[in-house]
ROVO-461230 format. One line per 4 residues: number of its first residue (from 1); for each residue x, y, z of N, C-alpha, C. Coordinates in steps of 0.1 Angstrom, whole numbers, plus 5000, padded with zeros to 4 digits. Atoms other than C-alpha are relative to their C-alpha. Example, Ala and Ser with C-alpha at 12.3 -4.5 7.8 and 13.67 -1.06 7.14 Angstrom:
2
1 = 5009,4988,5000,5123,4955,5078,5009,5012,5000 | 4991,4989,5000,5137,4989,5071,4992,5011,5008
end
This chain:
438
1 = 4994,5011,4992,8284,5344,9372,5001,5004,5015 | 5000,4996,4986,8280,5344,9410,5011,4993,5007 | 4989,5005,4992,8310,5340,9432,5000,5007,5013 | 4998,4994,4987,8318,5346,9468,5015,5000,5004
5 = 4986,5000,4995,8351,5356,9484,5000,5002,5015 | 5000,4999,4986,8356,5349,9520,5013,5006,5005 | 4988,4992,4996,8380,5374,9536,5001,5013,4993 | 5000,4987,5007,8380,5411,9529,5013,5007,5003
9 = 4987,4994,4999,8417,5417,9535,5005,5005,4987 | 4994,4995,5012,8441,5428,9509,4997,4992,4988 | 5002,5009,5012,8438,5398,9486,4985,4999,4997 | 5014,5002,5002,8401,5393,9491,4992,5012,4994
13 = 5007,4988,5005,8389,5429,9486,5005,5004,4986 | 4996,4997,5013,8411,5435,9456,4995,4990,4990 | 5005,5010,5009,8401,5402,9440,4985,5002,4997 | 5015,4999,5001,8364,5408,9447,4997,5012,4991
17 = 5002,4988,5008,8365,5443,9432,5003,4998,4986 | 4995,5003,5014,8384,5432,9401,4991,4990,4993 | 5009,5009,5006,8362,5402,9395,4986,5007,4996 | 5013,4993,5003,8331,5424,9398,5001,5009,4988
21 = 4998,4990,5012,8346,5449,9373,5000,4992,4987 | 5000,5007,5013,8348,5421,9347,4986,4994,4998 | 5014,5004,5002,8310,5414,9352,4995,4990,5009 | 5005,5010,4990,8308,5388,9379,4992,5006,5011
25 = 5008,4995,4989,8283,5392,9407,5008,4994,5013 | 4991,5004,4989,8306,5391,9438,4994,5003,5014 | 5003,4997,4986,8297,5387,9475,5012,4998,5008 | 4989,5000,4992,8325,5395,9498,4995,4997,5015
29 = 5005,5004,4987,8322,5378,9532,5012,5001,5010 | 4990,4999,4989,8340,5385,9565,4993,4999,5013 | 5006,5001,4987,8333,5377,9601,5001,5013,5008 | 4998,4987,4993,8344,5412,9612,4988,5009,4996
33 = 5012,4993,5002,8311,5430,9615,5003,5015,4997 | 4997,4986,5002,8327,5465,9618,5006,5002,4986 | 4994,4999,5013,8347,5459,9586,4989,5000,4989 | 5011,5001,5010,8316,5448,9566,4991,5012,5001
37 = 5009,4989,4999,8295,5476,9580,5007,5012,4993 | 4993,4989,5006,8322,5501,9569,5000,4999,4985 | 5000,5003,5015,8325,5485,9534,4986,5003,4994 | 5013,4997,5005,8287,5487,9530,4997,5015,5000
41 = 5001,4986,5000,8290,5524,9538,5010,5007,4991 | 4991,4994,5010,8317,5529,9512,5014,5003,5006 | 4987,4997,4994,8347,5530,9536,5009,4988,4998 | 4991,5010,5003,8377,5511,9525,5011,4998,5011
45 = 4991,5002,4988,8398,5495,9553,5015,4999,4997 | 4986,5001,5003,8431,5493,9534,5003,5011,4990 | 4995,4990,5010,8452,5517,9513,5006,4992,4988 | 4995,5005,5013,8457,5506,9477,4995,5009,4989
49 = 5004,4990,5010,8458,5531,9448,4989,4995,4991 | 5011,5003,5009,8425,5530,9429,4990,4991,5005 | 5009,5011,4995,8408,5504,9451,4987,5007,5004 | 5012,4994,4995,8383,5528,9467,4990,5003,4989
53 = 5008,4997,5012,8370,5540,9433,4994,4987,4994 | 5005,5012,5006,8367,5504,9420,4990,4993,5009 | 5009,5006,4991,8349,5492,9451,4986,5007,4999 | 5012,4992,5000,8324,5521,9451,4993,4998,4986
57 = 5006,5001,5014,8318,5518,9413,4992,4987,4999 | 5007,5013,5002,8309,5481,9414,4990,4997,5011 | 5010,5000,4990,8290,5484,9447,4987,5007,4995 | 5011,4992,5005,8268,5511,9431,4993,4992,4989
61 = 5006,5008,5012,8263,5488,9400,4993,4987,5005 | 5006,5012,4995,8251,5460,9423,5008,4987,4997 | 4992,5011,5003,8279,5437,9413,5009,4996,5012 | 4991,5002,4989,8298,5439,9446,4992,5002,5013
65 = 5008,5000,4988,8280,5430,9479,5009,4995,5012 | 4992,5004,4988,8292,5425,9515,4991,4994,5011 | 5007,5007,4989,8280,5402,9543,5009,4993,5010 | 4992,5008,4989,8291,5385,9575,4995,4986,5000
69 = 5007,5013,4999,8269,5354,9568,5003,4992,4987 | 4997,5009,5012,8285,5329,9544,4989,4990,4998 | 5010,5010,5001,8258,5303,9551,4988,5005,4992 | 5012,4995,5006,8231,5326,9538,5001,5002,4985
73 = 4998,4997,5014,8247,5332,9504,5007,4988,4993 | 4992,5010,5006,8267,5300,9499,4994,4993,4988 | 5006,5009,5010,8242,5280,9478,4995,5008,4988 | 5003,4992,5012,8237,5309,9454,5012,5002,4991
77 = 4987,4998,5007,8273,5307,9443,5004,4988,4991 | 4994,5010,5008,8291,5288,9416,5015,4997,5004 | 4986,5001,4995,8326,5294,9430,5001,5008,5013 | 4997,4993,4988,8337,5303,9465,5015,5000,5002
81 = 4985,4998,4997,8372,5317,9471,5002,5002,5015 | 4995,4998,4987,8389,5314,9504,5012,5009,5000 | 4989,4990,5000,8411,5345,9509,5003,5005,5014 | 4998,4996,4986,8414,5345,9547,5015,4999,5003
85 = 4986,4999,4996,8447,5351,9565,5006,4987,5004 | 4992,5011,4996,8474,5325,9570,5012,5005,5007 | 4989,4994,4993,8496,5342,9596,5010,4989,5004 | 4990,5010,4996,8529,5324,9606,4999,4997,5014
89 = 4999,5005,4986,8530,5303,9637,5014,5003,5005 | 4986,4998,4995,8560,5306,9660,5011,4992,4993 | 4990,5009,5007,8577,5278,9641,5002,5004,4986 | 4999,4996,5014,8573,5296,9608,4989,4994,4991
93 = 5010,5006,5008,8545,5274,9595,4988,5009,4998 | 5012,4992,5003,8513,5288,9580,4989,4995,5009 | 5011,5004,4992,8484,5289,9604,4988,4999,4992 | 5011,5003,5009,8455,5272,9586,4987,5000,5007
97 = 5012,5000,4992,8429,5277,9613,4988,5007,4993 | 5010,4993,5007,8410,5303,9593,4995,4993,4987 | 5003,5007,5012,8412,5284,9561,4991,4988,5003 | 5008,5012,4997,8398,5252,9577,4987,5004,5006
101 = 5013,4996,4995,8371,5271,9595,4990,5004,4988 | 5008,4997,5012,8359,5284,9561,4995,4987,4994 | 5004,5013,5006,8359,5248,9548,4989,4993,5009 | 5011,5007,4992,8339,5235,9578,4987,5007,4999
105 = 5013,4993,5002,8313,5263,9574,4994,4996,4986 | 5005,5004,5013,8310,5253,9537,4993,4986,5002 | 5006,5014,4998,8305,5216,9547,4988,5000,5008 | 5012,5000,4992,8279,5225,9573,4988,5005,4993
109 = 5012,4993,5007,8257,5244,9548,4999,4997,4985 | 5000,5002,5014,8265,5231,9513,4988,4991,4996 | 5012,5007,5005,8234,5219,9493,5002,4997,4985 | 4998,5002,5014,8247,5220,9457,5014,5001,4996
113 = 4986,5000,5005,8278,5217,9436,5006,5014,5000 | 4992,4988,5002,8304,5244,9439,5015,4996,4999 | 4986,5001,5000,8341,5249,9434,5005,5008,5011 | 4994,4992,4988,8360,5259,9466,5014,5002,4996
117 = 4987,4996,5005,8391,5278,9456,5008,5006,5011 | 4991,4993,4990,8420,5286,9480,5008,5010,4993 | 4992,4989,5006,8434,5320,9471,5011,5005,5010 | 4990,4997,4990,8453,5324,9504,5013,4993,4996
121 = 4987,5007,5002,8490,5315,9503,5001,4989,5011 | 5001,5012,4991,8490,5280,9518,5010,4990,4996 | 4990,5011,5003,8515,5251,9521,4994,4989,4991 | 5004,5011,5008,8514,5222,9497,4993,4990,5009
125 = 5008,5010,4993,8487,5197,9508,4988,5007,5007 | 5011,4993,4993,8463,5224,9521,4986,4996,4993 | 5012,5003,5007,8437,5216,9494,4994,4987,5004 | 5005,5013,4995,8435,5180,9506,4994,5002,5014
129 = 5006,4997,4986,8429,5193,9542,4986,5007,4998 | 5012,4993,5002,8402,5216,9529,4989,4990,4995 | 5010,5010,5005,8385,5188,9510,4996,4991,5011 | 5004,5009,4989,8386,5165,9540,4992,5007,5011
133 = 5008,4993,4990,8372,5192,9563,4986,5002,4995 | 5013,4999,5006,8343,5198,9539,4992,4987,5001 | 5007,5014,5000,8336,5161,9535,4996,4995,5013 | 5004,5004,4986,8337,5155,9572,4987,5006,5005
137 = 5013,4993,4996,8309,5180,9577,4988,4994,4993 | 5011,5006,5008,8289,5165,9549,4996,4987,5005 | 5003,5013,4995,8293,5131,9563,4993,5001,5014 | 5007,4998,4987,8283,5143,9598,4985,5003,4998
141 = 5014,4997,5003,8251,5157,9582,4993,4989,4993 | 5005,5011,5007,8246,5125,9563,4994,5003,4987 | 5004,4996,5014,8243,5142,9529,5011,4998,4990 | 4990,5002,5011,8260,5136,9496,4998,5011,4990
145 = 5000,4989,5009,8268,5167,9477,5014,5001,4993 | 4988,4999,5008,8294,5170,9449,5006,5013,5002 | 4992,4987,5000,8321,5197,9452,5014,4997,4995 | 4986,5001,5004,8355,5204,9439,5008,5010,5008
149 = 4991,4990,4995,8385,5221,9454,5010,5004,4990 | 4990,4995,5010,8411,5241,9435,5009,5010,5008 | 4990,4990,4995,8441,5264,9441,5002,5011,4990 | 4998,4989,5009,8444,5299,9426,5008,5011,5007
153 = 4992,4990,4992,8473,5317,9443,5001,5013,4994 | 5000,4987,5005,8475,5354,9440,5015,5005,4999 | 4987,4994,5002,8506,5373,9427,4999,5015,4999 | 5002,4985,5000,8496,5409,9435,5011,5007,5007
157 = 4991,4992,4993,8521,5435,9443,4993,5012,5007 | 5006,4988,4993,8510,5460,9470,5004,5013,4993 | 4998,4988,5007,8507,5494,9454,4998,5000,4985 | 5003,5001,5014,8501,5480,9420,4990,4988,4997
161 = 5008,5012,5000,8475,5453,9428,4989,5000,4989 | 5011,5000,5010,8447,5464,9405,5005,4997,4986 | 4994,5003,5013,8469,5465,9374,5005,4986,4999 | 4996,5014,5000,8484,5432,9384,4989,4990,4998
165 = 5012,5009,5001,8450,5416,9387,4994,5001,4986 | 5006,4998,5013,8436,5431,9355,5009,4997,4988 | 4990,5003,5011,8468,5426,9334,5011,4991,5006 | 4990,5009,4993,8485,5396,9350,5011,4995,4991
169 = 4990,5007,5007,8518,5381,9340,4995,4986,4996 | 5006,5013,5001,8500,5348,9345,4990,4998,5011 | 5010,5005,4990,8471,5332,9363,5003,4986,5002 | 4997,5014,4997,8480,5300,9380,4987,4993,5007
173 = 5012,5006,4995,8451,5276,9386,5003,4985,5002 | 4998,5015,4998,8454,5241,9402,4986,4994,5001 | 5013,5007,4999,8424,5218,9396,5003,4985,5000 | 4999,5015,5001,8417,5181,9398,4988,4994,4993
177 = 5011,5005,5008,8386,5178,9376,4997,5009,4988 | 5004,4992,5011,8374,5189,9342,4989,5010,5003 | 5012,4992,4997,8342,5203,9357,5005,5013,5007 | 4995,4989,4993,8362,5226,9380,5008,5009,4990
181 = 4992,4993,5010,8385,5236,9351,4991,5008,4991 | 5010,4993,5008,8355,5245,9330,4995,5013,5006 | 5006,4989,4993,8340,5268,9356,5011,5011,5002 | 4990,4989,4998,8373,5286,9363,5005,5006,4987
185 = 4997,4995,5013,8380,5289,9326,4989,5011,4996 | 5011,4990,5003,8346,5307,9323,5003,5013,5008 | 4998,4988,4992,8355,5330,9352,5011,5009,4995 | 4989,4993,5005,8388,5339,9337,5000,5003,4985
189 = 5001,4998,5015,8375,5342,9301,5004,5015,4996 | 4996,4986,5004,8379,5381,9301,5015,5001,4999 | 4986,4999,5001,8416,5375,9307,5006,4992,4988 | 4996,5008,5011,8419,5348,9281,4998,5008,4987
193 = 5003,4992,5012,8403,5372,9255,5012,5009,4998 | 4989,4990,5001,8432,5396,9262,5013,4993,4999 | 4988,5008,5002,8457,5367,9257,5009,5000,5012 | 4992,5003,4989,8469,5366,9292,5001,4985,5003
197 = 4998,5014,4998,8482,5333,9303,4993,4995,5012 | 5006,5007,4989,8460,5311,9324,5006,4986,5000 | 4992,5013,5000,8482,5281,9334,4993,4991,5010 | 5006,5010,4992,8463,5251,9346,5010,4989,5003
201 = 4990,5010,4996,8482,5225,9366,4993,4992,5012 | 5005,5007,4989,8477,5200,9394,5000,5009,5013 | 5002,4991,4988,8468,5215,9429,5013,5001,5007 | 4987,4998,4993,8501,5207,9447,5010,5009,4993
205 = 4991,4992,5008,8521,5223,9419,4996,5015,5001 | 5005,4987,4999,8499,5254,9421,5003,5006,5014 | 4997,4996,4986,8503,5256,9459,5015,5003,5001 | 4985,4998,4999,8541,5253,9455,5004,5012,4992
209 = 4996,4989,5009,8543,5279,9427,5000,5013,5007 | 5000,4988,4993,8533,5307,9449,5012,5002,5009 | 4989,5000,4991,8559,5299,9475,5014,5001,4993 | 4988,5000,5008,8586,5293,9449,5002,5013,4994
213 = 4999,4987,5006,8579,5326,9432,5005,5010,5009 | 4996,4990,4990,8581,5347,9463,5014,4998,5006 | 4987,5003,4994,8611,5329,9476,5012,5003,4990 | 4990,4996,5010,8630,5334,9443,5002,5015,5000
217 = 4999,4986,5000,8623,5371,9444,5008,5005,5013 | 4993,4997,4988,8634,5373,9480,5015,4996,4999 | 4986,5004,5002,8666,5354,9471,5008,5010,4992 | 4993,4990,5008,8675,5379,9444,5003,5013,5008
221 = 4998,4988,4992,8670,5408,9469,5012,4997,5010 | 4989,5003,4990,8692,5391,9496,5014,4998,4993 | 4987,5002,5007,8718,5381,9470,5006,5014,4996 | 4995,4987,5003,8721,5417,9458,5005,5008,5012
225 = 4996,4993,4988,8723,5430,9493,5013,4995,5005 | 4987,5006,4997,8751,5406,9500,5011,5005,4991 | 4990,4995,5009,8769,5417,9469,5003,5015,5003 | 4998,4985,4996,8764,5454,9479,5009,5001,5011
229 = 4992,4998,4989,8779,5449,9512,5015,4996,4997 | 4986,5003,5004,8810,5433,9496,5005,5011,4991 | 4996,4989,5008,8811,5461,9471,5006,5011,5008 | 4995,4989,4991,8816,5486,9499,5014,4996,5005
233 = 4987,5004,4994,8845,5465,9513,5011,5000,4989 | 4990,5001,5011,8863,5462,9479,5001,5012,4991 | 4999,4988,5008,8856,5496,9465,4992,5000,4987 | 5008,5000,5012,8831,5486,9438,4987,5007,5003
237 = 5013,4993,5000,8797,5503,9430,4989,4990,4996 | 5010,5010,5002,8767,5480,9433,4991,5004,4988 | 5009,4996,5011,8747,5501,9408,5007,4997,4987 | 4994,5004,5013,8773,5495,9381,5000,4984,4999
241 = 5001,5014,5001,8774,5458,9390,4986,4995,4996 | 5014,5004,5004,8736,5456,9388,4998,5002,4985 | 5002,4998,5015,8737,5472,9353,5007,4990,4992 | 4992,5010,5008,8764,5447,9342,4993,4987,5000
245 = 5006,5013,5000,8746,5416,9354,4986,5000,4995 | 5014,4999,5005,8711,5428,9346,4999,5000,4985 | 5000,5001,5014,8721,5431,9310,5000,4986,4994 | 5000,5014,5004,8725,5394,9309,4985,4995,4999
249 = 5014,5004,5002,8691,5381,9295,4996,4988,5009 | 5003,5011,4991,8694,5350,9316,4997,5004,5014 | 5002,4994,4987,8693,5372,9347,4989,5010,5001 | 5010,4989,5001,8673,5403,9338,5003,5010,5011
253 = 4997,4988,4991,8671,5436,9357,4991,5000,5012 | 5009,4998,4989,8642,5431,9380,5005,4993,5013 | 4996,5004,4986,8647,5427,9418,5015,4998,5002 | 4985,5000,4998,8684,5434,9416,5004,5013,5007
257 = 4997,4988,4993,8682,5466,9436,5005,4997,5014 | 4995,5001,4986,8703,5467,9468,4993,5010,5008 | 5007,4991,4991,8687,5483,9498,5002,4995,5014 | 4999,5003,4986,8680,5479,9535,4990,4989,5004
261 = 5008,5012,4997,8660,5447,9534,4986,5000,4995 | 5014,5001,5004,8627,5434,9523,4991,4998,5012 | 5010,5002,4990,8595,5433,9543,4987,4997,4994 | 5013,5002,5005,8558,5432,9539,4993,4987,5005
265 = 5008,5011,4995,8531,5405,9543,5004,4987,4993 | 4997,5012,5008,8545,5380,9517,5013,4994,5001 | 4987,5006,5000,8582,5375,9514,5005,4994,5013 | 4995,5006,4988,8591,5371,9550,4992,4987,5004
269 = 5009,5011,4996,8561,5348,9558,5002,4988,4991 | 5000,5012,5010,8564,5327,9526,5014,4993,5001 | 4987,5006,4998,8602,5322,9530,5000,4991,5012 | 5001,5008,4987,8596,5310,9566,4992,4987,4998
273 = 5009,5012,5002,8567,5287,9555,5006,4990,4991 | 4994,5010,5009,8587,5271,9527,5011,4993,5007 | 4990,5006,4992,8616,5265,9550,4994,4989,5009 | 5007,5009,4991,8592,5249,9575,4995,4988,4993
277 = 5006,5012,5008,8575,5227,9548,5012,4991,4997 | 4989,5009,5003,8609,5214,9538,5005,4993,5012 | 4995,5007,4987,8620,5207,9574,4990,4989,5004 | 5010,5011,4997,8587,5188,9579,5001,4988,4991
281 = 4998,5011,5010,8596,5167,9549,5014,4994,5000 | 4987,5005,4999,8631,5160,9560,5010,5006,4991 | 4991,4994,5010,8648,5184,9537,5003,5014,5005 | 4996,4987,4996,8668,5216,9545,5002,5009,4989
285 = 4998,4990,5011,8664,5247,9523,5011,5009,5004 | 4988,4992,4996,8699,5260,9528,5001,5014,4994 | 4999,4987,5006,8697,5288,9503,4990,5009,5006 | 5010,4991,4994,8665,5302,9518,5003,5003,5014
289 = 4996,4997,4986,8678,5299,9553,5011,5012,5000 | 4990,4989,5002,8707,5321,9541,4993,5013,4996 | 5008,4988,5004,8683,5345,9524,4994,5007,5012 | 5006,4994,4988,8665,5350,9557,5010,5006,5009
293 = 4989,4994,4992,8697,5356,9576,5005,5013,4995 | 4995,4988,5007,8710,5381,9551,4990,5011,5002 | 5010,4989,4999,8677,5400,9552,4999,5006,5014 | 5001,4995,4987,8675,5402,9589,5012,5009,5004
297 = 4988,4991,4998,8711,5416,9590,4999,5013,4992 | 5001,4988,5008,8703,5440,9562,4991,5011,5006 | 5009,4991,4993,8675,5456,9582,5007,5009,5010 | 4993,4993,4990,8701,5468,9607,5012,5008,4994
301 = 4988,4994,5006,8727,5481,9582,5001,5015,5001 | 5000,4985,4999,8716,5517,9583,5004,5005,5014 | 4997,4997,4986,8719,5517,9621,5016,4999,5001 | 4985,5002,4999,8755,5504,9617,5007,5012,4993
305 = 4995,4988,5007,8762,5532,9592,4999,5013,5008 | 5002,4989,4991,8748,5557,9616,5011,5000,5012 | 4990,5001,4989,8771,5544,9644,5014,5004,4995 | 4987,4997,5005,8801,5547,9621,5001,5015,4998
309 = 4999,4986,5002,8792,5583,9614,5002,5008,5013 | 4997,4994,4987,8794,5590,9651,5009,4990,5008 | 4991,5011,4994,8824,5568,9660,5004,5002,5015 | 4996,4998,4987,8833,5585,9692,4990,5006,5009
313 = 5011,4994,4992,8799,5597,9704,4989,4990,5002 | 5012,5008,4996,8769,5581,9721,4989,5006,4991 | 5011,4995,5008,8738,5583,9699,4989,5005,5009 | 5010,4995,4991,8717,5591,9730,4998,5015,4998
317 = 5003,4986,5001,8700,5624,9725,5000,5005,4986 | 5000,4996,5014,8705,5625,9687,4986,5000,4995 | 5012,5000,5007,8676,5635,9666,5001,4994,4986 | 4999,5008,5013,8671,5611,9636,4987,5002,4992
321 = 5012,4998,5009,8648,5620,9607,4999,4987,4992 | 5003,5011,5008,8632,5591,9589,4990,5004,4989 | 5009,4998,5012,8617,5594,9554,4995,4986,4996 | 5006,5013,5005,8594,5564,9547,4999,4990,5012
325 = 5002,5009,4990,8578,5540,9571,4994,4987,4995 | 5006,5012,5006,8559,5515,9549,5011,4992,4994 | 4990,5009,5005,8578,5485,9537,5003,5002,4985 | 4997,4996,5014,8575,5498,9501,4990,5011,4997
329 = 5009,4989,5003,8559,5528,9483,4986,4995,4996 | 5014,5002,5004,8522,5530,9475,4992,4990,5009 | 5008,5008,4991,8510,5512,9506,5002,5005,5014 | 4998,4996,4986,8505,5518,9543,5005,4988,5009
333 = 4997,5013,4994,8516,5482,9551,5014,5001,5007 | 4987,5000,4993,8544,5481,9578,5004,4987,5005 | 4997,5013,4995,8544,5444,9584,5015,4996,4996 | 4986,5005,5003,8581,5432,9587,5008,5012,4994
337 = 4993,4989,5006,8592,5467,9576,5013,5003,5006 | 4987,4996,4994,8628,5479,9580,4998,5011,5009 | 5002,4989,4991,8614,5510,9596,4997,4996,5014 | 5003,5004,4986,8601,5491,9626,5013,4996,5007
341 = 4987,5004,4994,8635,5475,9631,5009,5012,5003 | 4991,4988,4998,8653,5508,9627,4995,5009,5011 | 5005,4991,4990,8630,5528,9649,5002,4994,5014 | 4998,5006,4987,8632,5503,9677,5015,5000,5004
345 = 4986,4999,4997,8670,5503,9675,5004,5014,5004 | 4997,4986,4997,8671,5541,9675,4995,5004,5013 | 5006,4997,4986,8648,5544,9705,5008,4993,5011 | 4992,5008,4990,8668,5517,9723,5014,5007,5002
349 = 4988,4993,4998,8699,5538,9717,4998,5014,5006 | 5003,4987,4994,8682,5569,9732,4998,5011,4990 | 5002,4990,5011,8676,5587,9699,4985,5005,5001 | 5013,4995,5003,8647,5610,9692,4997,4998,4985
353 = 5003,5004,5014,8629,5599,9660,4989,5009,4995 | 5010,4992,5007,8611,5623,9637,4997,4994,4987 | 5003,5008,5012,8593,5605,9609,4989,5006,4992 | 5010,4996,5010,8573,5612,9578,4998,4989,4990
357 = 5004,5009,5011,8555,5589,9554,4987,5005,4994 | 5012,4995,5006,8528,5599,9529,4987,4994,5005 | 5012,5006,4996,8503,5573,9541,5001,4991,5012 | 4999,5010,4990,8517,5550,9568,5002,5005,5014
361 = 4998,4995,4987,8520,5573,9598,4989,4995,5010 | 5011,5005,4991,8486,5562,9612,5003,4985,5004 | 4997,5013,4997,8497,5526,9610,5012,4999,5009 | 4989,5000,4991,8530,5534,9627,4996,5004,5014
365 = 5005,4996,4987,8512,5551,9655,4992,4989,5006 | 5008,5011,4995,8489,5521,9659,5010,4990,5006 | 4991,5010,4995,8520,5499,9663,5009,5005,5011 | 4989,4995,4991,8545,5521,9682,4994,5011,5009
369 = 5005,4990,4992,8522,5547,9697,5007,5014,4998 | 4994,4986,5001,8537,5582,9704,5015,5000,5003 | 4985,5001,4998,8573,5570,9708,5007,5008,4989 | 4994,4993,5011,8579,5587,9675,4993,5013,4998
373 = 5006,4987,5003,8573,5623,9665,4995,4999,4985 | 5005,5001,5013,8550,5622,9634,4999,5014,4994 | 4999,4987,5005,8557,5651,9611,4991,5003,4988 | 5010,4997,5010,8535,5670,9586,5005,4998,4986
377 = 4995,5002,5013,8559,5667,9557,5015,4996,5002 | 4986,5005,5000,8595,5656,9548,5009,5011,5006 | 4992,4989,4995,8609,5690,9556,4999,5002,5015 | 5003,4999,4986,8593,5691,9590,5008,4989,5008
381 = 4994,5011,4994,8609,5657,9597,5015,5003,5003 | 4986,4998,4999,8645,5669,9592,5004,5012,5009 | 4997,4989,4991,8642,5699,9616,5009,4996,5012 | 4990,5002,4989,8673,5700,9639,5004,4985,5000
385 = 4996,5014,5000,8681,5664,9628,5015,4999,4999 | 4986,5003,5001,8715,5649,9633,5003,4990,4989 | 4998,5009,5012,8710,5625,9604,4986,4998,4994 | 5012,5003,5008,8684,5617,9577,5002,4986,4995
389 = 5000,5014,5005,8676,5580,9570,4988,4999,4990 | 5010,5003,5010,8657,5572,9538,4998,4985,5000 | 5003,5014,4999,8639,5539,9542,4990,4995,4989 | 5010,5004,5010,8611,5539,9516,5000,5010,4988
393 = 4997,4992,5011,8615,5552,9481,4987,5006,4994 | 5012,4993,5006,8583,5572,9477,5005,5010,4990 | 4997,4991,5011,8583,5594,9446,5003,5014,5005 | 4999,4986,4995,8580,5626,9466,5014,5003,5006
397 = 4987,4999,4994,8614,5619,9482,5011,5001,4990 | 4989,5002,5010,8633,5617,9449,5007,5014,4997 | 4994,4987,5004,8638,5654,9442,4997,5011,5011 | 5003,4990,4990,8637,5673,9475,5008,5013,4998
401 = 4992,4987,5000,8650,5709,9480,5011,4998,5010 | 4989,5003,4991,8684,5700,9494,5004,5012,5008 | 4996,4988,4993,8690,5736,9503,4992,5002,5013 | 5009,4999,4988,8660,5736,9526,5004,4989,5010
405 = 4997,5011,4991,8670,5702,9540,5013,5004,5008 | 4987,4996,4994,8706,5715,9547,4998,5010,5011 | 5002,4989,4990,8694,5746,9565,4993,4995,5012 | 5009,5005,4989,8670,5726,9586,5008,4990,5010
409 = 4994,5010,4992,8694,5699,9598,5011,5005,5009 | 4989,4997,4992,8719,5701,9626,5013,4995,4994 | 4989,5005,5007,8743,5679,9608,4996,4995,4986 | 5005,5003,5014,8741,5674,9570,5004,4986,4997
413 = 4997,5014,5002,8742,5636,9571,4988,4992,4994 | 5011,5007,5007,8721,5615,9547,5005,4985,4998 | 4997,5014,5001,8720,5577,9549,4988,4994,4991 | 5010,5004,5010,8702,5564,9518,4998,4985,4999
417 = 5002,5014,5000,8687,5530,9523,4995,4994,4988 | 5005,5005,5012,8674,5527,9488,5007,5005,4988 | 4991,4996,5011,8701,5543,9467,4992,5009,4990 | 5008,4992,5009,8677,5569,9452,5006,5014,4998
421 = 4994,4987,5001,8699,5600,9457,5013,5000,4992 | 4988,4998,5007,8728,5613,9436,5011,5004,5010 | 4990,4997,4990,8758,5610,9458,5010,5011,4997 | 4992,4989,5005,8779,5634,9437,4994,5013,5003
425 = 5008,4987,4998,8752,5661,9439,5000,5003,5015 | 5001,4997,4986,8749,5657,9477,5014,5004,5005 | 4986,4997,4996,8787,5658,9482,5003,5015,4996 | 4997,4986,5005,8789,5690,9461,4992,5010,5009
429 = 5009,4990,4992,8761,5706,9483,5005,5000,5015 | 4995,5000,4987,8781,5698,9514,4995,4990,5010 | 5006,5011,4992,8763,5667,9526,5010,4989,5002 | 4993,5013,4998,8779,5636,9541,4989,4990,4995
433 = 5009,5010,5006,8763,5607,9521,5005,4986,5001 | 4997,5014,4999,8762,5570,9527,4988,4993,4993 | 5010,5008,5006,8743,5546,9504,5003,4985,5003 | 4998,5015,4998,8742,5508,9501,5008,4995,4988
437 = 4992,5007,5010,8770,5491,9482,5008,5009,4991 | 4992,4991,5008,8789,5521,9470,5008,5010,5009
end
């Protein structure tokens, strides 16, 4: 089966490599010539565990190809996925310029029936705009070519994307014709064989499902962070509260961890976009507006704890160690990360920042330059530090040699933004310890 995927970012490249691994012949398309040239040479532009091996394996097998020219390959395909970026505009709405440009290119060159599938996260009603953009170009050319549009939102977690794609909780597909449904059923047959759920629905419902799913998860995070902050004030322990409510099968245990705020490419953007969609339709998403406010406040909570640890002193001149820069483990993605908020506040207060992250330091340097000292490992980061802030729960941070850390630091102060350390152990070792919600 021949398919094309337009956009070789996180979603497009992972999807392309995984579809190729199930036997499809996949052509990945991107207008960025440098990126395509690098991919053709086996260089992977993003960090995702296992992705480099999967891309190289399927490229060598001839099932995964890369090009900058959609027009030249369009009419060899049965399905074309649009996986281009939909960055937020200033008002929070999703920018559909790239999505509609892909649609216009398809309309300008289409000669045979295909299914055009939007895989990017897009607002309800986007499929209709895509259809209209393609049809307008066909009308301008004076040709009649049948085509279908569909929606197939992705639910990949960064750091676990390949497993999520190959063993999904569910695959959501929005279609408007039996012909399109038949083709997409054929494409997803390897997943049906393994009894994974492929849920077909109308297109607007599929478009809404993606936003609703991410917004629900963001809501759970902000709710628990709100509960954690109250726990501190009343003397409760949020970890015990989480265990108590997570045992309720109606609630479950996932996404109930208190911390220092969510980030990344999905939750912040999708919450904003859903709020804007509601506003545009005369409805106010009050819960999600609160979710957003709580999260923005939570990203500064470690700075507040640091200030409380130095109640009578100016933070200027203090050396602050940071463990973790990415918004979550197993990625180098720093979009909307708590680390960016924290570092900017620390630098604004006159602090010196020494940071370590297993993979995201290059990305941090790209964003912030040399305002931060980038360290060779986590022990280098705490050298002469007046405080240690844990922002990302990478596995290598879970069992450090606290004796080495204590000897290296100027003041044995640990502020744990992800509640991964044992407070009793640290107190016994002579550390000052502050977590979230306890």
